[in-house]
All heavy atoms as TSV, in Angstrom:
chain	resi	resn	atom	element	x	y	z
A	1	MET	N	N	101.438	96.120	98.924
A	1	MET	CA	C	100.247	96.141	98.113
A	1	MET	C	C	99.042	96.305	99.027
A	1	MET	O	O	99.019	95.768	100.127
A	1	MET	CB	C	100.125	94.853	97.317
A	1	MET	CG	C	101.111	94.737	96.199
A	1	MET	SD	S	100.782	93.376	95.055
A	1	MET	CE	C	101.225	91.984	96.043
A	2	ASP	N	N	98.058	97.014	98.517
A	2	ASP	CA	C	96.836	97.245	99.267
A	2	ASP	C	C	95.672	97.175	98.291
A	2	ASP	O	O	95.682	97.847	97.268
A	2	ASP	CB	C	96.884	98.615	99.942
A	2	ASP	CG	C	95.700	98.858	100.853
A	2	ASP	OD1	O	95.220	97.880	101.472
A	2	ASP	OD2	O	95.259	99.999	100.951
A	3	TYR	N	N	94.691	96.334	98.600
A	3	TYR	CA	C	93.501	96.221	97.765
A	3	TYR	C	C	92.403	97.091	98.356
A	3	TYR	O	O	92.019	96.912	99.509
A	3	TYR	CB	C	93.045	94.770	97.680
A	3	TYR	CG	C	91.806	94.588	96.849
A	3	TYR	CD1	C	91.822	94.886	95.499
A	3	TYR	CD2	C	90.637	94.116	97.410
A	3	TYR	CE1	C	90.678	94.717	94.721
A	3	TYR	CE2	C	89.499	93.943	96.653
A	3	TYR	CZ	C	89.527	94.243	95.310
A	3	TYR	OH	O	88.400	94.086	94.542
A	4	THR	N	N	91.896	98.042	97.576
A	4	THR	CA	C	90.906	98.993	98.071
A	4	THR	C	C	89.476	98.540	97.824
A	4	THR	O	O	88.553	99.239	98.200
A	4	THR	CB	C	91.092	100.360	97.392
A	4	THR	OG1	O	90.782	100.230	95.996
A	4	THR	CG2	C	92.493	100.899	97.581
A	5	GLY	N	N	89.302	97.385	97.191
A	5	GLY	CA	C	87.970	96.930	96.820
A	5	GLY	C	C	87.671	97.191	95.356
A	5	GLY	O	O	86.791	96.586	94.781
A	6	LYS	N	N	88.425	98.103	94.758
A	6	LYS	CA	C	88.275	98.425	93.341
A	6	LYS	C	C	89.585	98.307	92.583
A	6	LYS	O	O	89.588	98.030	91.394
A	6	LYS	CB	C	87.739	99.846	93.164
A	6	LYS	CG	C	86.340	100.029	93.665
A	6	LYS	CD	C	85.847	101.425	93.386
A	6	LYS	CE	C	84.421	101.588	93.883
A	6	LYS	NZ	N	83.885	102.896	93.572
A	7	GLN	N	N	90.691	98.539	93.264
A	7	GLN	CA	C	91.990	98.512	92.602
A	7	GLN	C	C	93.071	98.078	93.588
A	7	GLN	O	O	92.858	98.067	94.789
A	7	GLN	CB	C	92.330	99.882	92.027
A	7	GLN	CG	C	92.415	100.968	93.084
A	7	GLN	CD	C	92.492	102.349	92.475
A	7	GLN	OE1	O	92.175	102.547	91.318
A	7	GLN	NE2	N	92.927	103.313	93.255
A	8	ILE	N	N	94.241	97.741	93.052
A	8	ILE	CA	C	95.377	97.334	93.860
A	8	ILE	C	C	96.383	98.479	93.827
A	8	ILE	O	O	96.836	98.884	92.756
A	8	ILE	CB	C	96.011	96.050	93.303
A	8	ILE	CG1	C	94.956	94.934	93.274
A	8	ILE	CG2	C	97.222	95.640	94.123
A	8	ILE	CD1	C	95.341	93.762	92.422
A	9	GLU	N	N	96.716	99.002	94.992
A	9	GLU	CA	C	97.685	100.080	95.090
A	9	GLU	C	C	99.013	99.485	95.555
A	9	GLU	O	O	99.071	98.797	96.570
A	9	GLU	CB	C	97.206	101.147	96.059
A	9	GLU	CG	C	95.917	101.807	95.599
A	9	GLU	CD	C	95.349	102.801	96.593
A	9	GLU	OE1	O	95.863	102.902	97.729
A	9	GLU	OE2	O	94.373	103.476	96.233
A	10	VAL	N	N	100.079	99.755	94.797
A	10	VAL	CA	C	101.395	99.187	95.074
A	10	VAL	C	C	102.373	100.323	95.340
A	10	VAL	O	O	102.416	101.298	94.595
A	10	VAL	CB	C	101.890	98.348	93.874
A	10	VAL	CG1	C	103.242	97.723	94.177
A	10	VAL	CG2	C	100.876	97.282	93.504
A	11	THR	N	N	103.151	100.194	96.411
A	11	THR	CA	C	104.198	101.168	96.703
A	11	THR	C	C	105.494	100.431	97.002
A	11	THR	O	O	105.476	99.332	97.563
A	11	THR	CB	C	103.847	102.063	97.908
A	11	THR	OG1	O	103.597	101.233	99.049
A	11	THR	CG2	C	102.616	102.904	97.641
A	12	HIS	N	N	106.606	101.014	96.584
A	12	HIS	CA	C	107.933	100.492	96.889
A	12	HIS	C	C	108.700	101.564	97.634
A	12	HIS	O	O	108.708	102.724	97.216
A	12	HIS	CB	C	108.703	100.148	95.603
A	12	HIS	CG	C	108.100	99.041	94.829
A	12	HIS	ND1	N	108.052	99.040	93.468
A	12	HIS	CD2	C	107.526	97.884	95.207
A	12	HIS	CE1	C	107.471	97.935	93.041
A	12	HIS	NE2	N	107.139	97.220	94.081
A	13	SER	N	N	109.355	101.172	98.715
A	13	SER	CA	C	110.186	102.126	99.452
A	13	SER	C	C	111.441	101.430	99.953
A	13	SER	O	O	111.464	100.216	100.125
A	13	SER	CB	C	109.412	102.733	100.622
A	13	SER	OG	O	109.021	101.720	101.527
A	14	VAL	N	N	112.472	102.227	100.152
A	14	VAL	CA	C	113.734	101.742	100.700
A	14	VAL	C	C	114.103	102.644	101.868
A	14	VAL	O	O	114.136	103.869	101.721
A	14	VAL	CB	C	114.849	101.764	99.629
A	14	VAL	CG1	C	116.183	101.377	100.241
A	14	VAL	CG2	C	114.506	100.840	98.471
A	15	ASP	N	N	114.316	102.038	103.019
A	15	ASP	CA	C	114.657	102.789	104.228
A	15	ASP	C	C	113.642	103.898	104.514
A	15	ASP	O	O	113.996	104.994	104.927
A	15	ASP	CB	C	116.059	103.389	104.130
A	15	ASP	CG	C	117.144	102.326	104.068
A	15	ASP	OD1	O	116.934	101.228	104.632
A	15	ASP	OD2	O	118.191	102.583	103.445
A	16	GLY	N	N	112.377	103.605	104.250
A	16	GLY	CA	C	111.312	104.554	104.522
A	16	GLY	C	C	111.123	105.620	103.459
A	16	GLY	O	O	110.213	106.438	103.551
A	17	GLU	N	N	111.971	105.633	102.418
A	17	GLU	CA	C	111.852	106.622	101.350
A	17	GLU	C	C	111.095	106.019	100.165
A	17	GLU	O	O	111.469	104.959	99.650
A	17	GLU	CB	C	113.237	107.078	100.885
A	17	GLU	CG	C	113.172	108.159	99.841
A	17	GLU	CD	C	114.555	108.665	99.456
A	17	GLU	OE1	O	115.487	108.546	100.271
A	17	GLU	OE2	O	114.685	109.164	98.340
A	18	LEU	N	N	110.028	106.688	99.754
A	18	LEU	CA	C	109.198	106.205	98.655
A	18	LEU	C	C	109.998	106.205	97.364
A	18	LEU	O	O	110.583	107.214	96.982
A	18	LEU	CB	C	107.951	107.087	98.497
A	18	LEU	CG	C	106.993	106.695	97.382
A	18	LEU	CD1	C	106.350	105.350	97.672
A	18	LEU	CD2	C	105.931	107.765	97.199
A	19	ILE	N	N	110.015	105.059	96.683
A	19	ILE	CA	C	110.709	104.921	95.405
A	19	ILE	C	C	109.720	105.076	94.249
A	19	ILE	O	O	109.982	105.799	93.301
A	19	ILE	CB	C	111.400	103.538	95.309
A	19	ILE	CG1	C	112.376	103.334	96.455
A	19	ILE	CG2	C	112.062	103.350	93.958
A	19	ILE	CD1	C	113.550	104.275	96.451
A	20	GLU	N	N	108.600	104.363	94.326
A	20	GLU	CA	C	107.589	104.441	93.283
A	20	GLU	C	C	106.245	103.970	93.823
A	20	GLU	O	O	106.184	103.264	94.814
A	20	GLU	CB	C	107.977	103.619	92.058
A	20	GLU	CG	C	108.029	102.126	92.304
A	20	GLU	CD	C	108.443	101.316	91.088
A	20	GLU	OE1	O	108.365	101.830	89.964
A	20	GLU	OE2	O	108.840	100.168	91.274
A	21	GLU	N	N	105.188	104.362	93.147
A	21	GLU	CA	C	103.851	103.872	93.463
A	21	GLU	C	C	103.044	103.831	92.183
A	21	GLU	O	O	103.271	104.619	91.266
A	21	GLU	CB	C	103.182	104.744	94.517
A	21	GLU	CG	C	102.988	106.182	94.149
A	21	GLU	CD	C	102.419	106.991	95.305
A	21	GLU	OE1	O	101.868	106.416	96.247
A	21	GLU	OE2	O	102.548	108.214	95.251
A	22	TYR	N	N	102.149	102.874	92.109
A	22	TYR	CA	C	101.292	102.731	90.943
A	22	TYR	C	C	100.025	101.993	91.334
A	22	TYR	O	O	99.918	101.448	92.420
A	22	TYR	CB	C	102.020	102.038	89.784
A	22	TYR	CG	C	102.747	100.765	90.158
A	22	TYR	CD1	C	102.107	99.539	90.129
A	22	TYR	CD2	C	104.082	100.797	90.541
A	22	TYR	CE1	C	102.767	98.385	90.468
A	22	TYR	CE2	C	104.747	99.645	90.883
A	22	TYR	CZ	C	104.091	98.439	90.834
A	22	TYR	OH	O	104.756	97.281	91.181
A	23	VAL	N	N	99.076	101.991	90.414
A	23	VAL	CA	C	97.771	101.379	90.640
A	23	VAL	C	C	97.540	100.337	89.561
A	23	VAL	O	O	97.834	100.560	88.391
A	23	VAL	CB	C	96.657	102.451	90.596
A	23	VAL	CG1	C	95.290	101.808	90.702
A	23	VAL	CG2	C	96.871	103.473	91.692
A	24	CYS	N	N	97.011	99.177	89.957
A	24	CYS	CA	C	96.668	98.112	89.025
A	24	CYS	C	C	95.193	97.766	89.200
A	24	CYS	O	O	94.631	97.918	90.283
A	24	CYS	CB	C	97.520	96.876	89.265
A	24	CYS	SG	S	99.294	97.167	89.052
A	25	GLY	N	N	94.584	97.297	88.142
A	25	GLY	CA	C	93.152	97.035	88.172
A	25	GLY	C	C	92.760	95.610	88.515
A	25	GLY	O	O	91.642	95.364	88.959
A	26	ASN	N	N	93.680	94.645	88.333
A	26	ASN	CA	C	93.302	93.254	88.491
A	26	ASN	C	C	94.560	92.418	88.717
A	26	ASN	O	O	95.665	92.879	88.524
A	26	ASN	CB	C	92.574	92.771	87.237
A	26	ASN	CG	C	91.868	91.447	87.450
A	26	ASN	OD1	O	91.637	91.017	88.569
A	26	ASN	ND2	N	91.515	90.794	86.360
A	27	PHE	N	N	94.366	91.166	89.125
A	27	PHE	CA	C	95.472	90.226	89.175
A	27	PHE	C	C	94.986	88.861	88.715
A	27	PHE	O	O	93.788	88.569	88.764
A	27	PHE	CB	C	96.086	90.135	90.578
A	27	PHE	CG	C	95.237	89.413	91.585
A	27	PHE	CD1	C	95.408	88.071	91.819
A	27	PHE	CD2	C	94.260	90.085	92.294
A	27	PHE	CE1	C	94.624	87.398	92.750
A	27	PHE	CE2	C	93.469	89.436	93.222
A	27	PHE	CZ	C	93.656	88.091	93.449
A	28	THR	N	N	95.917	88.065	88.216
A	28	THR	CA	C	95.594	86.701	87.801
A	28	THR	C	C	96.578	85.745	88.457
A	28	THR	O	O	97.702	86.118	88.783
A	28	THR	CB	C	95.669	86.521	86.274
A	28	THR	OG1	O	96.983	86.850	85.830
A	28	THR	CG2	C	94.656	87.393	85.563
A	29	ILE	N	N	96.123	84.514	88.642
A	29	ILE	CA	C	96.960	83.450	89.174
A	29	ILE	C	C	96.929	82.315	88.164
A	29	ILE	O	O	95.851	81.850	87.778
A	29	ILE	CB	C	96.426	82.932	90.528
A	29	ILE	CG1	C	96.320	84.068	91.543
A	29	ILE	CG2	C	97.309	81.805	91.052
A	29	ILE	CD1	C	95.575	83.684	92.811
A	30	THR	N	N	98.108	81.891	87.701
A	30	THR	CA	C	98.200	80.744	86.807
A	30	THR	C	C	99.116	79.715	87.449
A	30	THR	O	O	100.085	80.065	88.130
A	30	THR	CB	C	98.738	81.130	85.415
A	30	THR	OG1	O	99.989	81.793	85.572
A	30	THR	CG2	C	97.775	82.042	84.692
A	31	LYS	N	N	98.794	78.444	87.242
A	31	LYS	CA	C	99.601	77.371	87.821
A	31	LYS	C	C	100.550	76.837	86.757
A	31	LYS	O	O	100.161	76.589	85.633
A	31	LYS	CB	C	98.707	76.255	88.345
A	31	LYS	CG	C	97.883	76.679	89.528
A	31	LYS	CD	C	97.109	75.534	90.131
A	31	LYS	CE	C	96.306	76.077	91.308
A	31	LYS	NZ	N	95.914	75.041	92.224
A	32	GLY	N	N	101.813	76.679	87.155
A	32	GLY	CA	C	102.836	76.122	86.290
A	32	GLY	C	C	103.523	74.967	86.981
A	32	GLY	O	O	103.205	74.633	88.124
A	33	ASN	N	N	104.483	74.372	86.297
A	33	ASN	CA	C	105.228	73.252	86.883
A	33	ASN	C	C	106.037	73.676	88.105
A	33	ASN	O	O	106.352	72.865	88.959
A	33	ASN	CB	C	106.152	72.631	85.841
A	33	ASN	CG	C	105.383	71.944	84.742
A	33	ASN	OD1	O	104.241	71.530	84.923
A	33	ASN	ND2	N	105.996	71.825	83.576
A	34	ASP	N	N	106.393	74.957	88.169
A	34	ASP	CA	C	107.210	75.449	89.269
A	34	ASP	C	C	106.403	76.192	90.329
A	34	ASP	O	O	106.954	76.891	91.163
A	34	ASP	CB	C	108.329	76.340	88.738
A	34	ASP	CG	C	107.807	77.534	87.958
A	34	ASP	OD1	O	106.617	77.542	87.596
A	34	ASP	OD2	O	108.591	78.459	87.716
A	35	GLY	N	N	105.087	76.064	90.312
A	35	GLY	CA	C	104.241	76.701	91.324
A	35	GLY	C	C	103.241	77.662	90.710
A	35	GLY	O	O	103.003	77.656	89.509
A	36	GLU	N	N	102.652	78.495	91.530
A	36	GLU	CA	C	101.672	79.469	91.066
A	36	GLU	C	C	102.369	80.756	90.658
A	36	GLU	O	O	103.312	81.196	91.308
A	36	GLU	CB	C	100.652	79.767	92.165
A	36	GLU	CG	C	99.781	78.591	92.516
A	36	GLU	CD	C	98.788	78.909	93.615
A	36	GLU	OE1	O	99.042	79.812	94.426
A	36	GLU	OE2	O	97.759	78.232	93.677
A	37	HIS	N	N	101.878	81.359	89.572
A	37	HIS	CA	C	102.423	82.622	89.081
A	37	HIS	C	C	101.358	83.703	89.255
A	37	HIS	O	O	100.221	83.532	88.804
A	37	HIS	CB	C	102.808	82.513	87.602
A	37	HIS	CG	C	103.926	81.563	87.360
A	37	HIS	ND1	N	105.210	81.979	87.186
A	37	HIS	CD2	C	103.950	80.205	87.283
A	37	HIS	CE1	C	105.987	80.933	87.000
A	37	HIS	NE2	N	105.248	79.851	87.058
A	38	TYR	N	N	101.718	84.783	89.907
A	38	TYR	CA	C	100.812	85.902	90.141
A	38	TYR	C	C	101.206	87.048	89.215
A	38	TYR	O	O	102.384	87.398	89.122
A	38	TYR	CB	C	100.897	86.369	91.593
A	38	TYR	CG	C	100.359	85.364	92.570
A	38	TYR	CD1	C	101.099	84.248	92.929
A	38	TYR	CD2	C	99.104	85.525	93.129
A	38	TYR	CE1	C	100.608	83.315	93.826
A	38	TYR	CE2	C	98.598	84.599	94.026
A	38	TYR	CZ	C	99.358	83.499	94.370
A	38	TYR	OH	O	98.870	82.576	95.251
A	39	SER	N	N	100.226	87.636	88.548
A	39	SER	CA	C	100.469	88.769	87.665
A	39	SER	C	C	99.502	89.885	88.005
A	39	SER	O	O	98.316	89.643	88.205
A	39	SER	CB	C	100.260	88.378	86.198
A	39	SER	OG	O	101.160	87.391	85.807
A	40	LEU	N	N	100.020	91.104	88.082
A	40	LEU	CA	C	99.178	92.286	88.218
A	40	LEU	C	C	98.886	92.798	86.823
A	40	LEU	O	O	99.768	92.814	85.961
A	40	LEU	CB	C	99.893	93.362	89.038
A	40	LEU	CG	C	100.157	93.014	90.493
A	40	LEU	CD1	C	101.002	94.099	91.143
A	40	LEU	CD2	C	98.866	92.831	91.255
A	41	GLU	N	N	97.650	93.199	86.564
A	41	GLU	CA	C	97.246	93.658	85.234
A	41	GLU	C	C	96.542	94.996	85.331
A	41	GLU	O	O	96.020	95.365	86.374
A	41	GLU	CB	C	96.330	92.629	84.585
A	41	GLU	CG	C	97.001	91.288	84.384
A	41	GLU	CD	C	96.089	90.243	83.796
A	41	GLU	OE1	O	94.856	90.431	83.808
A	41	GLU	OE2	O	96.606	89.216	83.331
A	42	GLY	N	N	96.532	95.706	84.215
A	42	GLY	CA	C	95.872	97.005	84.169
A	42	GLY	C	C	96.610	98.055	84.970
A	42	GLY	O	O	96.007	98.986	85.486
A	43	CYS	N	N	97.943	97.904	85.072
A	43	CYS	CA	C	98.753	98.840	85.852
A	43	CYS	C	C	98.994	100.122	85.053
A	43	CYS	O	O	99.089	100.097	83.839
A	43	CYS	CB	C	100.084	98.207	86.229
A	43	CYS	SG	S	99.908	96.674	87.185
A	44	ASP	N	N	99.125	101.215	85.767
A	44	ASP	CA	C	99.271	102.500	85.102
A	44	ASP	C	C	100.721	102.895	84.833
A	44	ASP	O	O	100.998	104.020	84.474
A	44	ASP	CB	C	98.584	103.598	85.916
A	44	ASP	CG	C	99.142	103.774	87.313
A	44	ASP	OD1	O	100.124	103.084	87.673
A	44	ASP	OD2	O	98.602	104.602	88.051
A	45	PHE	N	N	101.681	101.955	84.953
A	45	PHE	CA	C	103.079	102.317	84.751
A	45	PHE	C	C	103.733	101.630	83.566
A	45	PHE	O	O	104.718	102.108	83.039
A	45	PHE	CB	C	103.904	102.012	86.005
A	45	PHE	CG	C	104.131	100.542	86.207
A	45	PHE	CD1	C	105.309	99.956	85.806
A	45	PHE	CD2	C	103.160	99.758	86.794
A	45	PHE	CE1	C	105.510	98.589	85.991
A	45	PHE	CE2	C	103.356	98.413	86.984
A	45	PHE	CZ	C	104.532	97.821	86.576
A	46	GLU	N	N	103.255	100.496	83.150
A	46	GLU	CA	C	103.867	99.729	82.074
A	46	GLU	C	C	103.139	99.975	80.765
A	46	GLU	O	O	101.932	100.196	80.758
A	46	GLU	CB	C	103.822	98.227	82.384
A	46	GLU	CG	C	104.751	97.792	83.486
A	46	GLU	CD	C	106.195	97.745	83.044
A	46	GLU	OE1	O	106.471	97.295	81.911
A	46	GLU	OE2	O	107.050	98.176	83.824
A	47	LYS	N	N	103.869	99.862	79.654
A	47	LYS	CA	C	103.218	100.078	78.367
A	47	LYS	C	C	102.165	99.014	78.064
A	47	LYS	O	O	101.164	99.295	77.455
A	47	LYS	CB	C	104.246	100.139	77.248
A	47	LYS	CG	C	105.020	98.862	77.037
A	47	LYS	CD	C	106.021	98.998	75.923
A	47	LYS	CE	C	106.818	97.710	75.794
A	47	LYS	NZ	N	107.789	97.779	74.752
A	48	ASP	N	N	102.379	97.772	78.556
A	48	ASP	CA	C	101.354	96.748	78.355
A	48	ASP	C	C	100.492	96.556	79.596
A	48	ASP	O	O	99.553	95.791	79.596
A	48	ASP	CB	C	101.974	95.422	77.916
A	48	ASP	CG	C	102.847	94.774	78.983
A	48	ASP	OD1	O	103.029	95.358	80.061
A	48	ASP	OD2	O	103.357	93.670	78.722
A	49	GLY	N	N	100.823	97.260	80.687
A	49	GLY	CA	C	100.004	97.240	81.892
A	49	GLY	C	C	100.085	95.970	82.704
A	49	GLY	O	O	99.237	95.716	83.542
A	50	LYS	N	N	101.143	95.148	82.495
A	50	LYS	CA	C	101.266	93.892	83.231
A	50	LYS	C	C	102.565	93.850	84.018
A	50	LYS	O	O	103.572	94.388	83.609
A	50	LYS	CB	C	101.226	92.706	82.268
A	50	LYS	CG	C	99.903	92.535	81.586
A	50	LYS	CD	C	99.910	91.307	80.705
A	50	LYS	CE	C	98.559	91.186	80.007
A	50	LYS	NZ	N	98.537	89.993	79.141
A	51	LEU	N	N	102.511	93.192	85.163
A	51	LEU	CA	C	103.687	93.007	86.005
A	51	LEU	C	C	103.665	91.576	86.518
A	51	LEU	O	O	102.722	91.156	87.190
A	51	LEU	CB	C	103.668	93.984	87.186
A	51	LEU	CG	C	104.769	93.821	88.220
A	51	LEU	CD1	C	106.124	94.108	87.608
A	51	LEU	CD2	C	104.515	94.724	89.408
A	52	GLN	N	N	104.680	90.796	86.181
A	52	GLN	CA	C	104.791	89.420	86.640
A	52	GLN	C	C	105.474	89.410	87.993
A	52	GLN	O	O	106.555	89.958	88.144
A	52	GLN	CB	C	105.613	88.587	85.637
A	52	GLN	CG	C	105.797	87.139	86.040
A	52	GLN	CD	C	104.537	86.322	85.879
A	52	GLN	OE1	O	103.798	86.493	84.930
A	52	GLN	NE2	N	104.297	85.427	86.798
A	53	LEU	N	N	104.867	88.790	88.991
A	53	LEU	CA	C	105.446	88.670	90.317
A	53	LEU	C	C	106.174	87.341	90.426
A	53	LEU	O	O	105.984	86.439	89.613
A	53	LEU	CB	C	104.356	88.782	91.376
A	53	LEU	CG	C	103.521	90.065	91.321
A	53	LEU	CD1	C	102.425	90.004	92.354
A	53	LEU	CD2	C	104.391	91.284	91.549
A	54	ALA	N	N	106.980	87.183	91.432
A	54	ALA	CA	C	107.750	85.943	91.632
A	54	ALA	C	C	106.805	84.761	91.868
A	54	ALA	O	O	105.776	84.915	92.517
A	54	ALA	CB	C	108.675	86.101	92.823
A	55	PRO	N	N	107.154	83.579	91.339
A	55	PRO	CA	C	106.301	82.399	91.563
A	55	PRO	C	C	106.306	81.982	93.023
A	55	PRO	O	O	107.292	82.188	93.740
A	55	PRO	CB	C	106.930	81.317	90.689
A	55	PRO	CG	C	108.311	81.783	90.390
A	55	PRO	CD	C	108.320	83.269	90.525
A	56	VAL	N	N	105.189	81.422	93.460
A	56	VAL	CA	C	105.034	80.931	94.822
A	56	VAL	C	C	104.880	79.417	94.756
A	56	VAL	O	O	104.019	78.905	94.050
A	56	VAL	CB	C	103.797	81.560	95.509
A	56	VAL	CG1	C	103.620	80.971	96.891
A	56	VAL	CG2	C	103.935	83.056	95.543
A	57	GLN	N	N	105.726	78.692	95.472
A	57	GLN	CA	C	105.668	77.228	95.441
A	57	GLN	C	C	104.966	76.687	96.653
A	57	GLN	O	O	104.940	77.241	97.682
A	57	GLN	CB	C	107.051	76.646	95.346
A	57	GLN	CG	C	107.717	77.030	94.050
A	57	GLN	CD	C	109.086	76.367	93.905
A	57	GLN	OE1	O	109.615	75.748	94.829
A	57	GLN	NE2	N	109.669	76.494	92.743
């Protein structure tokens, strides 16, 4: 992930080969019983534009 100051650019690659890339507009952090939950929002790949990331404890 790379934050450009206006958007978050995300790329996935395996063994140096690009698998996918997309752009998201924002992220949110919510606290739960199992730690903090990070979500990317306003992404250009999902129908609802959200991507839930793994919780961080």
